MIMARKE-10833 format. One record per residue: x, y negated, z negated of N, C-alpha, C, CB in turn; residue number from 0. Coordinates in steps of 0.001 Angstrom, whole numbers. Each point is the difference from the previous one (the first is absolute). Glycine has a CB too. Example, Ala and Ser with C-alpha at 12.3 -4.5 7.8 and 13.67 -1.06 7.14 Angstrom:
BEGIN
REC      n_px      n_py      n_pz     ca_px     ca_py     ca_pz      c_px      c_py      c_pz     cb_px     cb_py     cb_pz     n
REC     13190      5690     -7800      -890     -1190         0       900     -1200         0     -1892      1173     -1246     0
REC      1542     -2223      1966       820     -1190       -60      -770     -1090      -730      1184       628      2145     1
END
This chain:
BEGIN
REC      n_px      n_py      n_pz     ca_px     ca_py     ca_pz      c_px      c_py      c_pz     cb_px     cb_py     cb_pz     n
REC   -128267     32273     76205     -1025     -1047        22      -719        59     -1325      -283       115      2527     0
REC        51     -1316     -3051      -685       -92     -1291     -1489       -50       257      1956     -1197     -1070     1
REC     -2645      2098       358     -1459       -16       128      -564     -1269      -635       -60      2527       -23     2
REC      -915     -3102       694      -666     -1177      -595      -902       444     -1136        79     -1223      2204     3
REC      -205       302     -3207      -848       309     -1169     -1404      -510       281      1978      -135     -1602     4
REC     -2936      1051      1501     -1380      -447       262      -424     -1113      -959      -552      2298       843     5
REC      -137     -3279      -302      -525     -1099      -833     -1378       357      -521      1318     -1683      1322     6
REC     -1520      1397     -2617     -1319       227      -615      -870     -1194       330       976      1404     -1890     7
REC     -1939     -1142      2764      -856     -1105       441      -865      -555     -1116       -15      1007      2250     8
REC       -90      -259     -3391      -858      -499     -1090       705     -1057      -824     -1141      2205       -85     9
REC      2471     -2329       246       720      -996      -785        -2     -1321       743      1448      1780     -1035    10
REC     -1766     -2811       326       -23     -1337       561      1113      -825      -627     -2486       157       407    11
REC      3010     -1104       316      1038      -852      -587      -512      -640     -1286       958      -451      2290    12
REC       -71       455     -3294      -373      -630     -1253      -824       881      -889        89     -2123      1152    13
REC      -311      3387      -824      -817       876      -841       839      1203      -410     -2136      -750      1155    14
REC      2165      1067     -2450       702      1199      -450      -852      1209       311      1177     -1278     -1826    15
REC      -540      2449      1857      -714      1198       446     -1096       393      -971      2063       764      1147    16
REC     -1802      -907     -2429      -983       495      -974      -520     -1093      -937      1134      2207       115    17
REC      -861     -3455       140      -385     -1044      -956      -656     -1186       674      1863       717     -1448    18
REC     -2037     -1771       691      -645     -1211       522       919      -723       962     -1322      -216     -2107    19
REC       818      -788      2791       825      -744       951      1230      -585      -667     -2038      -524      1316    20
REC      3136       556      -577      1215      -624      -496        79     -1408       570      1183      2242      -192    21
REC      -681     -3181      -643        94     -1384       430      1430      -475      -197     -2427      -424      -579    22
REC      2937      -165      1642      1348      -536      -122        37     -1251      -868       527       944      2240    23
REC     -1672     -1622     -2412      -103     -1192      -836     -1116       203     -1015       857     -1472      1876    24
REC      -823       755     -2993     -1077       143      -994     -1358      -319       599      1616      -589     -1801    25
REC     -2640      1250      1259     -1358      -263       472      -380     -1441      -262      -622      2382      -410    26
REC       993     -2907      -782      -304     -1385      -339      1289      -714      -337     -2289       628      -840    27
REC      2280     -1933      1032      1173      -798      -342       108      -105     -1513      -184     -1303      2157    28
REC      1363      1047     -2675       147      -181     -1453      -894     -1123      -500      2359       828       136    29
REC     -2926      -655     -1341      -865     -1035      -566       797     -1273      -208     -1426      1741     -1124    30
REC       875     -2881      1519       731     -1253      -202       104      -321     -1479      -786      -834      2225    31
REC      1802       103     -2591       154      -421     -1390     -1178      -875      -386      2516       120       173    32
REC     -3031        20     -1416     -1145      -826      -406       346     -1474        70      -801      1838     -1488    33
REC      -133     -2589      2004       200     -1438       128      -262      -679     -1332      -650        94      2423    34
REC      1599      -893     -2882      -167      -703     -1265      -996     -1134       194      2354       595      -721    35
REC     -3338      -662      -184      -978     -1072        84       674     -1329      -304     -1849      1579      -664    36
REC      1473     -2596      1420       551     -1334      -254      -489      -495     -1351        89      -502      2475    37
REC       715      -237     -3208      -450      -530     -1297     -1251      -853       170      2368        23      -837    38
REC     -3288        87      -114     -1216      -804        70       284     -1445      -362     -1357      2015      -561    39
REC      2254     -2236      -382       269     -1349      -486      1325      -500       543     -1320       466     -2077    40
REC      1352     -1750      2404      1263      -607       381       389     -1023     -1061      -485       364      2465    41
REC      1677      -948     -2380       476      -879     -1079      -881     -1209      -262      2254       737       578    42
REC     -3057     -1138       399      -857     -1172      -192     -1337       342      -645      1093     -1020      1970    43
REC     -1394      2300     -2129     -1249       401      -646       121      -123     -1516      -495      1567      1906    44
REC      -636     -1802     -2592        46         6     -1464       240      1406      -540     -1541     -1973       -36    45
REC      1841      2041     -1239       194      1292      -656     -1346       695      -159      2037      -868     -1219    46
REC     -2066      2206      1173     -1273       708      -186      -633      -230     -1362       838      1697      1561    47
REC       -53     -2151     -2530      -541      -320     -1324       852     -1087      -620      -896      2346      -298    48
REC       245     -3199      -490       695     -1038      -768      -298       228     -1472      -139     -1671      1919    49
REC      1184      1727     -2728      -159       163     -1437       374     -1297      -694       486      2469       169    50
REC     -1444     -3051      -876       228     -1210      -768       349       381     -1437     -1593     -1310      1480    51
REC      2509       580     -2076       378       196     -1406       315      1464      -309     -1435     -1955      -610    52
REC      2363      2571      1341       239      1438      -190       503       358     -1398       493       125      2417    53
REC       106     -1085     -3124       529       268     -1344      -882      -588     -1096      2289        30       968    54
REC     -3545      -314      -626      -894      -610      -979      -252       922     -1181     -1065     -1296      1834    55
REC       825       688     -2982      -369       770     -1184     -1512       201       -18      1989      -911     -1281    56
REC     -2431      1851       464     -1429       238      -149      -517      1104       891      -234     -2352      -610    57
REC      -962      2865       288      -530      1174       702      -760      -301      1287      -133      1044     -2196    58
REC      -208     -2309      2433      -881      -321      1125       724       138      1332     -1275     -1552     -1479    59
REC       646      2298      2400       459        74      1392     -1157      -385       908      1692      1817      -556    60
REC     -1471     -2853      1347      -977      -441       989       383       571      1359      -466     -2125     -1306    61
REC      -517      2607      2049       248       463      1361     -1000      -652       932       912      2196      -839    62
REC      -455     -2487      2049      -866      -597      1016       229       756      1300        55     -2297     -1124    63
REC      -941      3227      1422       165       909      1137      -174      -681      1349      -804      1811     -1459    64
REC        -5     -2869      1496      -335      -642      1274       397     -1471       -43     -1911      1616       355    65
REC      3171     -1860      -737       461     -1360      -236       292      -772      1278       931       800     -2128    66
REC      -641      -102      3230       549      -654      1188      -738       407      1267      2214       -81     -1125    67
REC     -2206      -830      2084      -557       307      1322      1094       187      1041     -2045     -1294      -598    68
REC      3293      1394       151      1133       132       932       -58      1324       754      1395     -1435     -1512    69
REC      -900      1411      2746        96      1182       858      1433        87       494     -2451      -151       709    70
REC      3072      1324      -728      1360       105       542        83      -560      1416       381      2021     -1425    71
REC       682     -2731      1711       116      -678      1296      -119       973      1156      1441     -1715     -1064    72
REC      -923      2935       883       -22       965      1092     -1424       407       363      2236       822      -735    73
REC     -3187     -1004      -173     -1394       374       269      -818     -1167       536       170      1703     -1798    74
REC       453     -2860      1931      -728     -1147       527     -1154      -401      -897       643       701      2282    75
REC     -1816      -854     -1680     -1191      -392      -756     -1022      1137       -73       381     -2374       705    76
REC        58      3595      -386      -887      1173        22     -1155      -179       973       608       453     -2368    77
REC      -447     -1382      3295     -1047      -231       995     -1141      -865      -478       599      2156       927    78
REC      -421     -2848     -2060     -1063      -814      -573       287     -1483       153      -479      1823     -1617    79
REC      -557     -2637      1793       203     -1452        24       296      -515     -1412     -1543      -202      2000    80
REC      2120      -969     -2077       427      -573     -1279     -1147      -136      -989      1781     -1218      1215    81
REC     -2969       875      -711     -1111      -194      -939      -367      1279      -739      -849     -1803      1475    82
REC      1043      2948      -838      -269      1263      -693      1080       296     -1042     -1169       860      2054    83
REC      2394     -1242     -1768      1095       257      -934       -57      -924     -1214      1395       764      1922    84
REC     -2259     -1756     -1884      -195      -887     -1153     -1173       443      -861       954     -1877      1328    85
REC     -1633      2926      -933     -1192       466      -718       347      1053     -1053     -1367      -481      2042    86
REC       347       867     -2795       178       978     -1066       424      1363       521     -1696     -1227     -1310    87
REC      1480      1499      2592       411      1307       510      1517       152       -21     -2042        52      1442    88
REC      2769     -1178     -1438      1458        49        47       637        -9     -1387      -113     -1154      2190    89
REC      -531       475     -3153       565       -96     -1354     -1068      -481      -960      2292      -473       927    90
REC     -1985       481     -2211      -935      -486     -1015       273     -1482      -240      -142      2297     -1091    91
REC      -688     -3116      1672       191     -1452       -63        55      -451     -1457     -1192      -290      2212    92
REC      2234      -448     -2550       139      -581     -1327       556       916     -1062     -1846     -1397       621    93
REC      1894      2701      -362       416       939     -1045      1467      -184      -382     -1704      1618       842    94
REC      2560     -1860       136      1420      -176      -304       218     -1240      -853       603      1142      2144    95
REC     -1323     -2221     -1838       163     -1234      -754      -429       178     -1460      -373     -1303      2112    96
REC      -727      2009     -2326      -440       266     -1378      1018       888      -713     -2420      -217       701    97
REC      2925      1225        -4       982       910      -596      1258      -746      -419      -900      1864      1403    98
REC      1396     -2725      -536      1208      -766      -325      -216      -900     -1212       648        59      2412    99
REC     -1814      -658     -2505      -277      -881     -1136      -134       791     -1304     -1146     -1597      1561   100
REC       543      2762     -1486       -90       835     -1196      1375       477      -434     -2292       719       682   101
REC      3130      -361       281      1364       428      -334       758     -1125      -694         0      1573      1963   102
REC      -193     -2804     -1489       671     -1137      -621      -551      -268     -1399       400      -980      2274   103
REC     -1706      1079     -2440      -598      -265     -1313       498       978     -1046     -2017      -911      1130   104
REC      2039      2195      -784       347      1024      -976      1491       345         8     -2301       900       253   105
REC      3046     -1476       688      1385       415       142        96      1484       292       691     -1824     -1543   106
REC     -1637      2307      2363      -152      1441       248       571       381      1354     -2048        28     -1432   107
REC      2383      1239      1574       417       535      1289     -1213       136       911      1925      1226     -1082   108
REC     -1730     -1553      2345     -1052       176      1004       623       578      1262     -1349     -1927      -956   109
REC       628      2840      1598       430       584      1279     -1039      -356      1051      1222      1917     -1158   110
REC      -786     -2573      2220      -886      -431      1074       406       668      1305      -383     -2201     -1158   111
REC      -593      2687      1901       277       618      1298       463     -1062       989     -1715      1796      -449   112
REC      2515     -1363      1432       573      -944       939      -668       -64      1355      2065       379     -1165   113
REC     -3015       561      1438      -565        79      1339     -1514       207       -33      2174       918       810   114
REC     -2775     -1210       318     -1451        81       127      -514      1420      -199        82     -1936      1554   115
REC     -1238      2014     -2142      -682      1287      -146      -373       592      1350      -875      -750     -2207   116
REC       906       -60      3270      -307       511      1334      1133       870       541     -1404     -2028       418   117
REC      2627      1804      -878      1125       817       452       -49      1347      -712      1407     -2065       447   118
REC     -1494      2032     -1754      -273      1182      -816      -450      -503     -1362      1716      1450      1245   119
REC     -2725      -827     -1805      -591      -462     -1257       632       748     -1159     -2170      -552      1159   120
REC      2921      -121     -2021       633       702     -1119      -978       429     -1086      2033     -1300       480   121
REC     -3266       817      -392     -1010       366      -990      -921      1099       532        99     -2328      -931   122
REC       463      3213      1738      -729      1138       547       889      1236       -69     -1344     -1511      1532   123
REC       717      2663     -1641       745      1243       169       405       119      1465     -1250      1118     -1918   124
REC      2390      -516      2176       480        85      1378      -910       836       888      2301      -262      -864   125
REC     -3021      1216       264      -917       804       808     -1336      -703       245      1091      2038      -920   126
REC     -1294     -3191       295     -1219      -780       211        31      -583      1414      -170      -554     -2487   127
REC      -870       750      3300        18      -532      1371        56     -1517        65     -1268      1990       678   128
REC       960     -2680     -1789        84     -1459         5      1365      -504      -460     -2449       -80      -424   129
REC      3389       981       167      1336      -439      -407       654      -832      1107       232      2048     -1456   130
REC      -400     -1617      2699       376      -820      1157     -1289      -199       790      2442       884       100   131
REC     -3165     -1960      -364     -1357      -115       540       -27      -249      1504      -705      -862     -2205   132
REC      -193      1540      2871      -259      -258      1413     -1106     -1043       145       720      2349       587   133
REC     -1626     -2374     -1579     -1076      -993       -41       -83      -526     -1423     -1293      1137      1887   134
REC      1148     -2451     -2034      -181      -603     -1314     -1071     -1068        93      2398       473      -626   135
REC     -3461      -322      -167     -1135      -931        23      -458      -257      1435       834     -1075     -2119   136
REC     -1001      2160      2867      -491        -7      1379       984      -601      1004     -2271      -156      -940   137
REC      3494      -102       531      1018      -523       909       945      1141       372      -161     -2336     -1021   138
REC       278      2608      2322       920      1034       473      1436      -532       -64     -1798       976      1518   139
REC      2713      -158     -2019      1404      -369      -100       753       683      1152      -156      -276     -2552   140
REC       353      -395      3680       593       671      1172      1365       620      -288     -1229     -1606      1429   141
REC      2056       958     -2216      1335       503      -257        46      1236      -869       757     -2287       245   142
REC     -1905      2708      -771       -54      1208      -834      -682      1166       699       -39     -1464     -1994   143
REC      -332      1291      3235      -709      1068       703       986      1031       541     -1835     -1609       606   144
REC      1483      2862      -790       753      1125       572      1470        -5      -412     -1569       -24      1925   145
REC      1840      -264     -3179      1382        60      -477       439      1455      -107      -292     -2173     -1262   146
REC      1503      2452      1695       485      1363      -163       582       182     -1401       475       153      2476   147
REC      -135      1074     -2806       477       307     -1351      1288      -737      -321     -1077      2234       163   148
REC      1926     -2420       827      1269      -677      -234      -217     -1460      -395      1099      1544      1641   149
REC     -2041     -2208      -978      -259     -1404      -325      -661      -126     -1367      -223      -523      2444   150
REC      -676      1427     -2762      -595       -27     -1327      1067       194     -1073     -2149       883       950   151
REC      3039        88      -720      1065       269      -963       933     -1195      -143      -139      2430       561   152
REC       369     -3136       523       876     -1170       -52      -571     -1065      -934       774       482      2342   153
REC     -2078      -671     -2294      -634      -977      -889        12       472     -1448     -1447      -741      1894   154
REC      1229      2026     -2082        18       550     -1357      1375      -202      -631     -1746      1704       644   155
REC      2795     -1360        96      1354       -60      -558       470     -1437      -204       506      2172      1114   156
REC      -897     -3074      -224       506     -1371       -73      -784      -876      -967       759       252      2333   157
REC     -2055        26     -2511      -850      -918      -759      -672       654     -1208      -383     -1229      2114   158
REC      -261      2357     -1897      -807       625     -1055       880       502     -1143     -1706       659      1719   159
REC      2681       173     -1406       847       574     -1054       803     -1062      -755       150      2083      1357   160
REC       438     -3070      -676       742     -1014      -763      -869      -799      -964      1545      -148      1912   161
REC     -2783      -146     -1517      -887      -727      -916      -267       828     -1252     -1065     -1183      1951   162
REC       710      2443     -1764      -289       835     -1159      1253       290      -823     -1890      1014      1268   163
REC      3038      -970      -615      1249       158      -745       250     -1217      -886       933      1428      1850   164
REC     -1280     -2621     -1363       170     -1212      -799      -929         5     -1208       674     -1248      2062   165
REC     -1917      1704     -1874      -932       103     -1132       524      1010     -1015     -1940      -601      1501   166
REC      2380      1764     -1028       517      1026      -898      1231      -496      -762      -888      1761      1549   167
REC      1752     -2506      -873      1195      -523      -661      -368      -995     -1094      1296       332      2115   168
REC     -2277     -1188     -1847      -428      -972     -1009      -591       704     -1223      -440     -1678      1821   169
REC      -327      2722     -1596      -546       775     -1113      1110       672      -798     -2096       379      1311   170
REC      3103       108      -617      1108       680      -677       760      -953      -915       198      1563      1943   171
REC       -52     -2816     -1530       685      -989      -845      -774      -218     -1295       942     -1124      2049   172
REC     -2256      1022     -1943      -827      -192     -1202        92      1218      -906     -1567     -1484      1289   173
REC      1492      2664      -707        79      1232      -791      1368       147      -658     -1658      1072      1541   174
REC      2699     -1511      -855      1354       117      -557       162      -863     -1247       885       466      2296   175
REC     -1716     -1494     -2440        36      -825     -1210      -811       617     -1136       289     -2014      1439   176
REC      -914      3141     -1150      -811       653     -1015     -1419      -524       -75      2063       374     -1247   177
REC     -2499     -1112      2276     -1358      -550        16      -880       781       971       903     -2277      -588   178
REC     -2208      2184       355      -976       602       904      -454     -1067       990      -765      1663     -1779   179
REC       962     -1457      3057      -414     -1011       978     -1512      -218         1      1971       622      1392   180
REC     -2345     -1862     -1135     -1400      -380       200       -96      -555      1417      -398      -506     -2500   181
REC      -281      1232      3383       -34      -398      1413     -1274      -770       320      1384      2003       590   182
REC     -1206     -3175        21     -1113      -815       487       202      -200      1494      -290     -1180     -2251   183
REC      -634      1681      3037        65       -89      1451      -935     -1119       464       556      2481       202   184
REC       -28     -3418       591      -740     -1203       382      -379        68      1482      1218     -1342     -1773   185
REC     -2520      1210      2028      -545        25      1359     -1001     -1145       158       323      2520       151   186
REC      -854     -2678      1054     -1083      -959       219     -1003       595       972      1549     -1947      -438   187
REC     -2782      1407       393     -1074       532       847      -758     -1135       660      -207      2012     -1481   188
REC      -475     -1676      2569      -715     -1004       783     -1304      -410      -676      1020       939      2080   189
REC     -1448     -2203     -1894     -1266      -454      -603     -1224       734       538      1051     -2214      -306   190
REC      -945      2775      1501     -1105       769       580       607      1120       840     -1560     -2035        29   191
REC       826      3138        61       439      1118       826     -1196       511       782      1828       624     -1645   192
REC     -1676      -621      2972     -1069       435       900     -1315      -735      -292      1108      2251       171   193
REC      -975     -3556      -407     -1160      -848      -203      -592        20     -1386      -435       353      2326   194
REC       994       420     -3232      -522        88     -1370       903      -817      -924      -989      2311       442   195
REC       404     -3283     -1126       765      -858      -901       457       789     -1218     -1292     -2006       785   196
REC      2450      1629     -1272       560       618     -1198        65     -1079     -1083      1361      1706      1363   197
REC     -2180     -1595     -2379      -113     -1093      -970      1115       -52     -1035     -2412       159       330   198
REC      3191       909      -450       978        56     -1074      1153      -977       256      -617      2402      -410   199
REC      1067     -3036      -661      1209      -812        90      1240       889      -116     -1233     -1978      -983   200
REC      1134      2981       140      1113       923      -208      -558      1385      -291      1480     -1866      -869   201
REC      -817      2873      1381      -378      1377      -289      1109       699      -761     -1430        61      2051   202
REC      1036       770     -3006       945       784      -797      -238      1465       343        67     -1733     -1898   203
REC       912      2354      2548      -148      1386       476       788       933      -912      -301      -790      2393   204
REC      -342      1888     -2760       650       962      -878      -664      1353       119       631     -1833     -1567   205
REC        66      2862      1073      -528      1362        62      -388       453     -1404      1429       523      2031   206
REC      -642       350     -2629      -384       546     -1310       749      -609     -1175      -533      2083      1167   207
REC      1563     -2843      -908       792      -598     -1083      -586     -1369      -341      2098      1243       747   208
REC     -2782     -1379     -1902      -696     -1247      -314       853     -1005      -761     -2078      1305       -32   209
REC      3300      -970      -323       750      -794      -971       185     -1456       410      1154      2076      -632   210
REC      -842     -2320      1880       175     -1369       472     -1236      -550       699      2408       482       232   211
REC     -3051       246       672     -1103      -614       753     -1210      -386      -837       768      1315      1900   212
REC     -1144      -499     -2878     -1217      -314      -772       160     -1295      -792      -500      2450      -165   213
REC      1554     -2618      -647       128     -1289      -689       251     -1161       942       860      1228     -1944   214
REC      -244      -961      3115       214     -1083       957     -1322      -472       575      2258       922       551   215
REC     -3145        -7      -221     -1338      -376       480      -722      -829     -1060      -112      2090      1417   216
REC       174     -1639     -2658      -675      -720     -1093       562     -1408      -151      -417      2178     -1177   217
REC      1741     -2310      1287       628     -1309      -150      -372      -934      1148      1888      1084     -1228   218
REC     -1903      -580      2448      -359      -831      1143     -1468      -430       -62      1741      1180      1366   219
REC     -2593      -284     -1793     -1420      -349      -117      -233     -1012     -1112      -606      2265       856   220
REC      1373     -2151     -1921      -167      -911     -1137       326     -1441       375       558      1881     -1538   221
REC       218     -2069      2584       318     -1348       469     -1276      -747       380      2240       804       821   222
REC     -3212       -68      -257     -1289      -587       314      -119      -629      1372      -195      -374     -2366   223
REC      1294       241      3077       -45      -675      1308       -48       954      1174      1236     -1848     -1021   224
REC      -953      3143       786       287       870      1117      -959      1177        92      2360      -680      -189   225
REC     -2627      1058      1445      -715      1255       261      1069      1082       143     -1993     -1177      1160   226
REC      2015      2097     -2114      1065       993       -88      -542      1356       435      1117     -1282     -1876   227
REC      -459      1892      2836      -420      1312       487       706      1122      -744      -438     -1001      2238   228
REC      -338      1907     -2775       538      1213      -625       -17      1086      1077      -827      -653     -2368   229
REC      2003       944      2928       116       870      1171      -832      -526      1168       396      1953     -1521   230
REC      -323     -3253      1719      -597      -697      1129      1011     -1035       492     -2378       363      -887   231
REC      2440      -649      2190      -808       511      1107       417      1392       472      -344     -2345       680   232
REC      1400      2888     -1251       407      1377       289        45       748     -1320      1346      -691      2057   233
REC     -1280      2007     -1965        98       814     -1208      1378       629      -104     -2461       457        92   234
REC      2964      -403     -1316      1250       695      -260      -201      1445      -401       964     -2155      -665   235
REC     -2203      2614       677      -306      1363      -429       411      1013      1063     -1905      -873     -1373   236
REC      2737      1807       990       341      1113       878       820      -363      1212     -2041      1011      -765   237
REC      2600     -2215       805       808      -370      1154      1323       762       -16     -1072     -2280        36   238
REC      1627      2487      1154      1218       799       137      1015      -740       855     -1329      2119      -243   239
REC      2591     -1972       -95      1055      -445       889       415     -1446      -106      -817      1695      1451   240
REC       120     -2505     -2264       392     -1386      -150      1212      -142      -912     -2368      -670       373   241
REC      2870      -543      -490      1182      -237      -818      -252       317     -1463       706     -1752      1606   242
REC     -1866      1355     -2123      -334       314     -1389      -105      1511      -194     -1215     -2197      -216   243
REC       544      2877      1148      -179      1452      -127      1310       758       194     -2341      -265       815   244
REC      3280      -332      -121      1294       647       232       948      -165     -1184      -303      -400      2437   245
REC       333      -792     -3009      1035      -316      -982      -494       -96     -1445      1137     -1186      1818   246
REC     -2348       721     -2038      -455      -249     -1374      -878      1114      -545       123     -2416       482   247
REC     -1149      2796       247      -959       976      -516       639      1329      -369     -1718     -1096      1381   248
REC      2499      1736      -514       564      1302      -363      1011       -84     -1136      -358       709      2339   249
REC       937     -1892     -2555       988      -155     -1068      -634      -366     -1339      1646      -689      1723   250
REC     -2941       378     -1710      -678      -378     -1236       233     -1433      -418       197      2325      -676   251
REC       179     -3206      1650       233     -1399      -315     -1315      -788        69      2359       187       894   252
REC     -2598     -1127     -1798     -1173      -875       120        56      -767      1321      -133      -223     -2520   253
REC     -1018        34      3140        -4      -646      1307     -1351      -602       308      1736      1589       774   254
REC     -1719     -2509       185     -1233      -589       514       295      -574      1377      -856      -527     -2343   255
REC      -158       516      3202       110      -629      1316      -974     -1166        44       686      2190      1112   256
REC      -176     -3369      -798      -819     -1208        46      -268      -394      1448       957      -764     -2204   257
REC     -2202       392      2475      -401      -531      1301      -565     -1400      -229      -489      2338       939   258
REC      1158     -3354      -385      -465     -1377      -115      -570      -424      1340      1718      -529     -1788   259
REC     -2834      -186      1773      -628      -387      1262       898      -972       758     -2285       341     -1010   260
REC      2475       -95      2271      1013      -700       770      -243     -1498       126       328      2094      1226   261
REC     -1572     -2503     -1113      -244     -1430       148       379      -781     -1248     -1831       535      1579   262
REC      1965       154     -2708       353      -660     -1252      1505      -198      -157     -2035       997     -1009   263
REC      2838      -249      1766      1457       -49      -183       737      -277      1303      -242      1584     -1897   264
REC      -465     -2115      2888       608      -252      1308       828     -1277        28     -1899      1203      1030   265
REC      1839     -1991     -2095       781     -1232       -99       909        92     -1220     -1838     -1345      1128   266
REC      2908       544     -1161       858         1     -1187      -764      -348     -1277      1905      -630      1466   267
REC     -2854      -290     -1355      -779      -371     -1182      -840      1169      -496       -61     -2365       805   268
REC      -524      3098       133      -786      1166      -390       855      1085      -616     -1592      -533      1806   269
REC      2770       750     -1237       909       998      -568       441      -403     -1396       782       594      2297   270
REC      -530     -1894     -2498       355      -488     -1331     -1104       311     -1005      1376     -1820      1043   271
REC     -2616      1499      -662     -1120       196      -909      -161      1459      -369     -1118     -1980       987   272
REC      1156      2865        14      -276      1409      -282      1157       706      -665     -1510         9      1929   273
REC      2712      -479     -1734      1112       535      -781      -179      -384     -1468      1539      -138      2010   274
REC     -2074     -1062     -2240      -252      -414     -1384     -1154       793      -603       851     -2299       538   275
REC     -1930      2485       230     -1156       751      -507       410      1430      -357     -1553     -1414      1404   276
REC      2241      2073      -488       424      1385      -244      1011        43     -1137      -403       583      2419   277
REC      1347     -1510     -2397      1020       -18     -1038      -581      -226     -1386      1597      -837      1687   278
REC     -2565       -90     -1798      -617      -256     -1299      -746      1227      -516      -208     -2415       609   279
REC      -427      3152       294      -739      1204      -415       949      1143      -321     -1933      -709      1418   280
REC      3041       788      -694       909      1132      -127       959      -133     -1181      -172       293      2450   281
REC       604     -1493     -2737      1088      -192      -967      -259       645     -1357       501     -2108      1161   282
REC     -1638      1870     -1817      -185       630     -1312      -129      1521        63     -1092     -2090      -726   283
REC       703      2609      1877      -197      1451       115      1315       755        64     -2141      -435      1166   284
REC      3185      -214      -703      1277       691       137       572       430     -1345       420     -1318      2060   285
REC      -935       739     -3141       470       383     -1339      -818      1140      -603       772     -2340      -327   286
REC     -1780      2842      1038      -824      1092      -538       852      1247      -231     -2025      -924      1190   287
REC      1953      1521     -2386       797      1208      -261      -294      1137       978        45      -656     -2392   288
REC     -1282       730      2893      -364      1105       898       772       -50      1307     -2264        24     -1017   289
REC      2757     -1217      1402       737      -129      1254      1452       438      -147     -1509     -1872       642   290
REC      1936      2087     -1868      1398       358      -236       222      1498       -55       258     -2119     -1224   291
REC     -1263      2873      1634        97      1461       -37      -291       575      1377      -682        16     -2422   292
REC      1261      1147      2663      -321       766      1213     -1192       879      -310      2414       -17       800   293
REC     -3429       -88        34     -1186       816      -232      -595       362      1359      -453     -1116     -2258   294
REC       187      2398      2444      -570       467      1260     -1507       167      -142      2159      1161       580   295
REC     -2857     -1700       376     -1453        95        44      -365       880      1189      -306     -2298     -1081   296
REC       -67      3563       810      -280       923      1123     -1109      -525       894       726      1914     -1421   297
REC      -546     -1732      2697     -1035      -390       946     -1023      1104       122      1624     -1433      1247   298
REC     -2866      1024     -1053     -1089       972        81       180       881      1236     -1555     -1598     -1197   299
END
């Protein structure tokens, strides 16, 4: 007769004698494959950037960061009514029209953004909380609330990077010809903000590089018809992350940012007039020897 083997009552099914519990199946299921984000743009959407006259001669490069109020179809209307999407919170009214006319006058290259600043603002650093605004001029943007990192990255890759790549490419073409680029950034501003009237017809924004903005201010004032803002209604001092600060300032290129009052350029006739005013003031300055050199102006 075979003696029975005593059972160790301390051993439980699924447990090794001297170690942790044994499992016939993994504790957790295998991690699922990462889900590919759907493309932000479809074939019916505009391009993230439009480059006019890409092979133009001369050093002038015009940029328009807030040229369009378009929103990718997949994002709908961001939860906003049409009247809000026609306001300055969505784009710089009239700025694209002035930019196009200046490009035609000078035969210059121009880069215009293809989408609304409400989707992502190309004139902001990505770490700036207003790069994808949740509130703009007291208007809540429902489609921008509680975005996860994947959705933010989708907008950056589809819209922000391509726009800046187009600006960088345009600058590279000018540099390849042996010329120093002269960057003029065209924007527009509201006649009043939070109930305070803004008297300026045009503002000239700049930081430490005076080569273009100072004589441009003098030329515009000499016309005698216009109230010209020197770093008004906004200041270019110490700003970070904008298109000028990204591409022109660190490279030592002459630059200026123009703000034209929106009510003055909201019609084709107004855009015609202000393209002529800016063009007449700018044209003789482009021949200044100081603009043909790279010079770095350290920031305080």
